[in-house]
C-alpha angles and dihedrals in degrees: 000000000000117000123206123187119194118196096319116194130182124173131187106194105303093344115103096203093171113023116186101321118178120179140159112212110194120229122252095022142103108249122190127210110192133179142134123266109298095020093119101258098129094045091049093052091049088055096046092046090051095241088123134022121235120242087227137359136052138266123205130189109197091339092309114118111234108167091082096053119123139177119359093354090059092046092050092048093049090053089064091057120085122204131195120190136203094243096042095236092220127161108250089196088065130061123236096274093046091052091053091046095053100088089046092052094052090051090053097244110170115262096242091053090048091053092052094044093050091051090050092050094047089055091047093057095042098256100110110159094016097094094112094050115119112239091238090064095055127094121239091261092049091049090053090049089055089049090051091050091049091050089054096046096099095043098251122198092210126045121193120198110194106195085319095169101036094099094049133089118250097261093048090046090056092051093048092050090050090050093050092050090050092049091048091054094046096046101032091232129167103234120195114194118197111197147143091212117095090196089064090054091047096050101038114022135075096189131029142186119204115214130201128169092349096308136096108249097177139001140171142087114349091231091056094049092048095047098039114014116186107189128067089232092058092045090052091051090051093047091059096040118128131175119277095228109032093184099054102021102045090137087071094061128093113249109216125202098172136037089225117084098217132237096271138041116210120198121196126191133198116325093007089073090069099045127094091237098149092052092051094047092044092054097042098041101035096237133125126225121213106198111211098176139346147167147158125234133183115242108185103310094332128091114224119194126197130190133180108209147162119222117213122203141074120313090256093050092048092049091050091047092051091047090051092049091052091048089055090052102262116137110226121198126181116225112267094021 
């Protein structure tokens, strides 16, 4: 299911929560929407999921306009949208299987079909045999797996994850993201992940839009944003990025040798992460590099390297060194730019 947003606007009093957002979200992909608190993420997801109507603008699902739906047509369209929340939103008066069955019950699916579908979904999310478990006995990760199964009960074509991993520990977050990616591949869903965590974007998404003050400041392939960010907001997210699972994914973390950040940020992509580029440039251009911090992380199937460095030499030597780095394919950013 492809989603197209055309100049969406939503205002609450004097607050422009969503201010002219236009996006094309490809079908059969995991698309991330990231921003800090107050950036407009939650409002945008309420608009896309048809929980609210925009003040202006249009929303299309596969070239069919949906923001103007009302009555039964709106209800039927919403039933084909799955939603996963940060705090699970499960019924504690029901066990795991009964929670998953709820959306099927309210759409009058026959009991025998419900029983089979619930068993299928429990197996899909790795909770086979736990249908009778009270919600209070489940861990946070298991609760979110129940919530995922419930969101999939009516075979949606779009799945929204609104900060779905924010309440989970790093290891559980990693397992839930892996599960969501597996489900997306199996079911061919369009998954939209709303988050403030760049590591979630890195580990789960193929495309991303960065929000700030109700507008899109940058969008594109996740690999492109990690290797060559354009906006200050994206650069700030990347600066503070750490690995999701520090125990098992330590190679994704920045190793820091100095408390100072350095005057330049160098970003390497793909094969350039394995080459002795700084040594070559240092010898040929007569400059010295002082490496303050560095690390390599996997973004999809691409390795992205980041270094914080100082470059010693005359102004002319530094300029020639930077020009050489860029010619090799290294993105060079000056601090504060």
